C-alpha positions in Angstrom: -13.5 72.3 -5.3 -10.4 71.0 -7.1 -8.4 71.1 -3.8 -11.1 69.1 -1.9 -11.1 66.4 -4.6 -7.3 66.2 -4.5 -7.4 65.8 -0.7 -9.9 63.0 -1.0 -7.8 61.2 -3.6 -4.7 61.5 -1.4 -6.7 60.2 1.6 -7.9 57.1 -0.1 -4.5 56.4 -1.5 -3.0 56.7 2.0 -5.8 54.4 3.4 -5.2 51.7 0.7 -1.4 51.8 1.5 -2.0 51.6 5.2 -4.5 48.7 5.0 -2.2 46.8 2.5 0.8 47.2 4.8 -1.3 46.0 7.8 -2.6 42.9 5.9 0.8 42.0 4.6 2.2 42.1 8.2 -0.7 40.0 9.4 -0.3 37.6 6.6 3.4 37.2 7.3 2.7 36.7 10.9 0.3 33.8 10.4 1.7 32.5 7.1 5.2 32.0 8.4 4.1 30.2 11.5 5.8 26.8 11.8 3.7 23.7 11.2 2.4 22.7 14.7 0.0 19.8 13.9 -0.2 16.8 11.6 -3.4 14.8 11.6 -3.2 11.3 10.2 -6.4 9.4 9.1 -6.3 5.7 8.2 -3.7 4.3 10.7 -4.1 3.1 14.2 -2.6 4.9 17.1 0.7 3.1 17.2 1.1 3.2 13.4 0.3 6.9 13.4 2.9 7.7 16.1 5.6 5.8 14.2 4.8 7.8 11.1 4.8 11.1 12.9 8.1 10.3 14.6 9.6 9.6 11.1 8.2 12.8 9.7 10.0 14.8 12.4 7.4 17.5 13.0 9.9 19.8 14.6 12.0 19.9 11.4 9.2 20.8 9.1 9.0 24.4 8.0 5.9 26.6 7.6 3.1 25.4 5.4 4.1 27.8 2.5 7.7 26.5 2.3 7.0 22.9 3.0 9.3 20.6 1.1 6.6 18.5 -0.6 9.1 16.2 -2.2 10.8 15.4 1.1 7.4 14.8 2.8 6.2 12.5 -0.1 9.5 10.5 0.0 9.0 9.8 3.7 5.4 8.7 3.1 6.4 6.4 0.3 9.0 4.8 2.5 6.4 3.8 5.0 5.7 0.1 4.2 2.1 0.2 5.6 1.0 2.9 3.2 -0.6 2.0 -0.2 -1.9 5.5 -1.2 -2.0 8.8 0.5 -3.3 12.4 0.1 -1.9 15.5 1.8 -4.1 18.5 2.6 -2.7 21.8 3.8 -4.9 23.3 6.6 -3.9 27.0 6.9 -2.2 28.5 8.7 -0.1 25.8 10.3 -1.5 22.2 10.1 -1.5 19.3 7.7 -3.9 16.5 7.2 -2.7 13.2 5.7 -5.3 10.6 4.6 -3.8 7.1 4.2 -5.0 3.9 2.5 -3.2 1.0 4.2 -1.7 -1.8 2.2 -3.6 -5.1 2.2 -1.8 -8.1 3.7 -1.5 -10.8 1.2 0.9 -13.5 2.5 3.4 -14.5 5.1 7.0 -14.6 3.9 9.9 -16.1 5.6 13.3 -14.7 4.7 16.7 -14.9 6.3 15.3 -16.4 9.4 12.8 -13.6 9.8 9.0 -13.4 9.4 7.4 -10.8 7.2 4.0 -10.0 5.7 3.8 -9.1 2.1 1.6 -6.1 1.3 -0.4 -5.3 -1.8 2.1 -2.4 -2.3 4.8 -5.1 -2.9 6.6 -4.3 0.3 7.7 -6.7 3.1 6.5 -5.6 6.5 8.4 -7.0 9.5 6.2 -9.2 11.6 6.7 -11.0 14.9 4.1 -13.7 14.3 2.7 -15.1 11.1 -0.9 -14.3 10.2 -2.7 -17.7 10.1 -5.4 -16.2 7.9 -2.9 -15.7 5.1 -1.1 -18.2 2.8 2.6 -18.7 3.3 5.2 -18.2 0.6 8.3 -20.4 0.5 11.2 -19.9 -1.8 13.1 -16.9 -3.2 10.0 -15.7 -5.0 9.8 -13.2 -7.8 7.5 -10.3 -6.9 6.1 -9.9 -10.4 5.5 -13.6 -10.7 3.6 -13.6 -7.5 1.3 -10.8 -8.4 0.7 -12.4 -11.8 -0.4 -15.6 -10.0 -2.5 -13.6 -7.6 -4.3 -11.9 -10.5 -4.9 -15.3 -12.2 -6.4 -16.7 -9.0 -8.8 -13.7 -8.7 -9.9 -14.2 -12.3 -10.4 -17.9 -12.0 -13.0 -20.0 -10.1 -10.3 -21.0 -7.7 -10.8 -19.2 -4.3 -7.7 -17.7 -2.6 -9.1 -18.9 0.7 -8.3 -22.4 -0.4 -4.6 -21.7 -0.6 -2.5 -22.6 2.4 1.1 -22.5 1.0 2.8 -21.3 -2.1 6.1 -22.7 -3.3 8.2 -20.7 -5.8 10.8 -22.4 -8.0 13.8 -20.8 -9.8 12.2 -21.7 -13.1 9.5 -19.1 -12.4 6.8 -21.8 -11.7 4.6 -22.1 -8.6 3.1 -25.0 -6.6 0.0 -24.4 -4.6 -0.8 -26.4 -1.4 -4.5 -26.2 -0.6 -6.1 -26.2 2.8 -6.9 -29.9 2.2 -3.2 -30.6 1.8 -3.3 -31.2 -1.9 -0.3 -30.1 -4.0 -1.1 -28.5 -7.3 1.8 -28.2 -9.7 1.1 -25.3 -12.0 2.7 -24.4 -15.4 4.4 -21.1 -16.0 1.8 -20.0 -18.6 -2.1 -20.1 -18.8 -2.5 -20.0 -15.1 -6.2 -19.0 -15.1 -7.2 -22.0 -17.3 -4.9 -24.3 -15.2 -6.5 -23.1 -12.0 -10.0 -23.7 -13.3 -9.0 -27.2 -14.5 -7.5 -28.0 -11.1 -10.7 -27.0 -9.4 -12.8 -29.2 -11.7 -10.5 -32.2 -10.7 -10.6 -31.4 -7.0 -14.4 -31.2 -7.1 -14.7 -34.6 -8.9 -15.8 -37.3 -6.5 -13.6 -39.8 -8.4 -10.5 -38.1 -6.9 -11.4 -38.0 -3.2 -7.9 -39.2 -2.1 -5.9 -37.0 -4.3 -2.5 -35.7 -2.9 -0.7 -34.3 -6.0 -2.2 -32.8 -9.0 0.3 -32.1 -11.8 -1.0 -29.9 -14.7 2.4 -28.6 -15.9 2.0 -30.2 -19.3 -0.5 -29.0 -21.9 -3.5 -31.4 -22.4 -2.2 -33.6 -19.6 -3.4 -34.2 -16.0 -1.4 -36.4 -13.7 -3.1 -37.4 -10.4 -1.3 -39.0 -7.5 -3.5 -40.5 -4.8 -2.9 -42.2 -1.4 
């Protein structure tokens, strides 16, 4: 009886070792398979192909030894991408979900045309987007986003902005779609924008061309 029991124990031990060895070999076989597919969601066909070309699929290792830092650096370098999420799909594919940056303004720099994205990056553009305002001057990025935030908080609609002019002093001028120049102060932008809108909506100033509100408690109006 004791002998039979010992044989059963040895049999089960052998079976466990055999199955473990088989599974390990199978795991290594599929687990070390090179990455053969990357799916990108959130970009059009041309943008996706540009991204895949930059990722260099043939140089990527298997999914277990994927250099996550290197992959993220390449995704961050893509100027069209605002946010992204990477999903590993075992055994050998990756899914990348992308949120594209929003186009905020046309920028002209060194004789070239760009579009400024909400991620703060300049995207090379052949033609300007006529639905976006144009930025002129060597603008400060932080100053622009501060102005943009103030516009969003104010009653002044961004769709009324045709051109933005940045000055070295850190101040902005706005040219509206009605060709009115608004000279803004450096501070208190939200209140200044609300004030400018009140003036523009006043029938007494139908022919206004320049609205200067740079000084506290002072509004200067130039008409035709």
